[in-house]
C-alpha angles and dihedrals in degrees: 000000000000118000141159131200113328090002082090088074090068090054091049090051091048091050090049091055094044115013092177091071091073093068089073100028127116110199122198110188134183107191100204092196097316127121098224099109096089091048090052092047089051089062087070097226117190088250133010130188125180113192128189093223145004090258091054091051096046096085091049091051091049091053092049091052092046090054093045118135132198111290097027111150121208124203114192117190108170146098117307096251094055091041089061091048090053092049090051091050089049094053091046097049107033115081116209 
């Protein structure tokens, strides 16, 4: 799950509807001035990364996509510009 700012609210809603999903979730979060990081951490995801910027998170996202296995699901909840960057990283790193 990749989110920025208030995109965290969608992850919090998802976790509320199905708390079991967090046991296998990897959350990459860029706060953008919000205070949602502690709420996301409290969900106890399998992995959590809070980055100060999109550029700082990019290497982490690349590594996640490189290690992707069949059946991996990606949820992207962020501004359009970063969404396109993430999609580009996905198509570069994931081998079909």
